[in-house]
C-alpha positions in Angstrom: -7.1 5.4 25.1 -8.6 1.5 24.9 -5.2 0.3 24.4 -6.1 3.8 25.6 -6.0 2.7 29.3 -8.1 1.8 30.0 -8.2 -1.8 29.5 -5.1 -3.1 30.1 -5.2 -7.2 28.4 -3.3 -9.9 28.6 -2.4 -12.0 25.7 -1.6 -16.3 25.2 -0.1 -16.2 22.0 1.6 -19.2 20.4 4.1 -18.3 18.3 3.3 -20.7 15.8 0.7 -18.7 14.7 1.9 -15.5 15.7 -0.9 -13.9 18.0 -3.8 -15.0 17.8 -5.0 -14.7 21.0 -7.4 -15.6 24.6 -7.4 -12.3 26.1 -8.4 -11.6 29.8 -9.2 -8.1 30.0 -8.8 -5.8 33.3 -10.1 -2.2 33.9 -7.1 -0.3 34.3 -8.3 3.6 34.3 -10.1 1.7 37.8 -7.4 0.8 39.0 -5.6 3.5 38.8 -8.2 5.9 40.4 -8.2 3.4 43.5 -4.8 4.1 44.2 -4.6 7.8 43.6 -4.4 10.9 46.6 -7.7 11.8 47.5 -6.9 15.4 46.7 -5.8 13.6 43.2 -9.6 11.6 43.3 -11.9 14.6 43.5 -9.3 16.5 40.5 -9.7 14.0 38.4 -13.8 13.6 39.2 -13.9 16.9 37.5 -12.2 16.6 35.1 -14.0 16.6 32.0 -10.3 16.3 29.3 -8.9 13.2 31.8 -12.6 10.6 31.9 -12.7 12.1 28.0 -9.6 11.6 26.7 -8.2 8.5 28.4 -11.6 7.2 30.4 -13.3 5.7 26.7 -15.4 1.9 27.5 -17.2 -1.0 25.2 -15.6 -0.3 21.9 -17.6 -1.8 19.5 -18.8 -1.6 16.1 -21.8 1.0 17.2 -18.6 3.3 18.9 -15.3 2.8 17.1 -16.2 6.1 15.1 -16.5 8.0 18.3 -14.4 6.5 20.1 -11.2 7.6 17.3 -13.1 10.8 16.9 -12.9 11.6 20.6 -8.9 10.4 20.4 -7.9 12.9 18.0 -9.2 15.7 18.9 -7.4 18.6 19.6 -8.7 18.7 23.9 -7.5 14.7 23.6 -4.0 15.8 21.3 -3.4 18.9 23.5 -3.7 16.4 26.5 -2.0 13.7 25.6 0.9 15.9 25.1 1.0 17.0 29.1 -1.8 15.3 31.0 -0.4 17.1 34.5 -1.4 20.3 33.0 -4.9 19.6 33.5 -4.6 18.2 36.7 -2.2 20.2 39.7 -3.5 18.5 42.7 -1.7 15.4 41.0 1.1 16.3 40.1 2.9 14.9 43.3 0.8 12.1 43.5 2.7 9.5 42.3 1.1 7.1 41.3 -0.5 10.3 38.4 2.9 11.2 38.0 3.4 7.6 36.7 0.6 6.7 34.7 0.6 10.6 32.8 4.4 9.6 32.1 2.5 6.5 30.3 -0.4 8.1 28.3 2.3 11.1 27.2 5.2 8.3 25.7 1.5 6.5 24.6 -2.0 6.9 24.5 -1.0 8.4 20.1 0.4 5.4 19.1 -1.7 2.4 21.0 -5.2 5.2 19.8 -3.9 5.4 16.1 -3.2 0.6 16.5 -7.7 1.2 17.0 -8.5 4.2 14.7 -5.8 3.9 11.4 -6.8 1.6 8.6 -5.9 1.2 5.0 -8.4 3.3 3.7 -11.1 5.9 4.6 -13.8 3.9 7.3 -11.9 0.6 7.2 -10.4 -0.4 10.1 -7.9 -3.2 9.9 -8.0 -5.7 10.0 -7.8 -7.5 13.8 -9.3 -4.5 14.5 -12.6 -5.1 12.5 -12.5 -9.0 14.2 -12.2 -7.2 17.6 -15.1 -5.2 16.9 -17.0 -7.5 15.8 -16.6 -9.8 18.4 -18.3 -7.4 20.5 -15.4 -6.3 23.1 -15.5 -10.1 23.6 -11.3 -9.9 24.3 -11.2 -12.0 20.9 -7.8 -10.4 18.1 -5.9 -12.1 15.4 -2.6 -10.4 15.2 -1.0 -11.7 11.9 -4.6 -10.5 10.2 -2.6 -7.0 10.2 0.0 -8.5 8.1 -2.2 -7.8 4.9 -1.7 -3.9 5.2 1.6 -0.9 5.9 -0.4 0.7 7.7 -1.4 -2.1 9.8 1.5 -4.2 9.9 3.4 -0.8 11.1 1.0 0.5 14.2 1.1 -3.4 15.0 5.2 -2.8 15.6 4.6 0.1 17.0 2.0 -1.1 20.1 4.9 -4.3 20.6 7.6 -1.9 20.7 6.0 0.7 23.4 5.2 -2.3 25.8 8.8 -3.5 25.5 9.8 -0.5 26.5 7.1 1.4 28.7 4.3 -2.1 29.6 6.4 -3.7 32.6 6.3 -0.8 34.5 2.5 0.2 33.8 1.7 -3.7 34.3 3.0 -3.5 37.8 1.6 -0.4 38.7 -1.8 -1.7 37.7 -1.5 -4.1 40.0 0.0 -4.5 43.0 0.0 -8.6 42.8 2.8 -9.3 40.1 6.6 -8.6 39.2 7.3 -8.3 35.6 10.6 -9.7 34.7 11.2 -7.8 32.4 14.0 -9.6 30.9 12.0 -12.6 29.7 9.0 -9.2 29.0 12.0 -8.2 26.6 12.2 -11.0 25.6 9.4 -11.8 24.7 8.5 -8.9 22.5 11.7 -9.3 21.2 10.3 -12.4 19.1 6.9 -10.9 18.9 9.0 -7.6 16.8 11.0 -10.6 14.7 7.5 -12.8 13.5 6.0 -9.9 12.6 9.2 -8.6 10.6 9.4 -11.9 9.1 8.9 -13.2 5.5 5.5 -15.7 6.3 3.5 -12.2 7.4 5.3 -9.6 5.0 4.5 -11.8 1.8 0.8 -11.6 3.2 0.9 -7.7 2.7 -2.1 -6.4 -0.3 0.1 -3.4 -0.2 2.8 -2.2 -2.7 5.4 -0.2 -0.2 5.8 -3.3 1.6 9.8 -1.3 2.4 8.3 -1.3 6.5 8.9 -4.6 7.2 11.8 -6.6 6.6 12.5 -10.9 6.2 13.9 -12.0 8.9 14.3 -15.5 8.7 15.4 -16.8 11.8 12.3 -16.8 13.4 10.6 -18.9 11.3 12.7 -22.2 14.2 10.2 -20.8 16.7 7.7 -20.8 14.4 8.2 -23.9 13.7 8.4 -25.8 17.2 5.4 -23.5 18.7 6.7 -22.1 21.2 4.1 -20.4 23.4 5.0 -16.7 24.4 2.7 -14.3 27.2 2.8 -10.6 26.7 1.0 -8.0 28.4 -0.5 -5.8 26.4 -2.6 -1.5 27.1 -6.3 -1.5 25.7 
């Protein structure tokens, strides 16, 4: 994953623009590796599935197709269902246990965020912008309001971040402690914003039933509240 878990992204976003973002990236795949036991690390080094399905990096216009082909290959889909099945020496490693469980619950949906688009060979506007930025960490999530599949996948990754993100970030970083209540409130504000009419009215698809108008968020947007979110990219 790139939301494929090899990179964790720190997103600072203003509710006034609903997630036009400045991004700092850290290689989470490497951070996890350094925390593993020696036996587990040795097995990871030799495991083709682990490095193939989780170790992809440098996502750009030239590599996106390769990434998506790998992410949705039979090998990787099978690997995501039970990452520890091919890593028997890692089954008792507490860090790998959490990392494997996180990928089991999130990998496919995060890969959809990157790979699914409104038509064949076309990626969602947020991803198109990111790819053109040459992996500089430039995201504008509001662009995904234009297409239902893009908006649905954006909403899904925020929901996943709310459910699993806080624990995962603490697994990656030794020096942070996530305030889960605040973390969840920030995700809830983003969910409200993406479901608000100011977003859904931009949709070009004829089928807009998947997103509802939530007027309550308007007062937050008008105040320009600054939100702090972590996503795994």
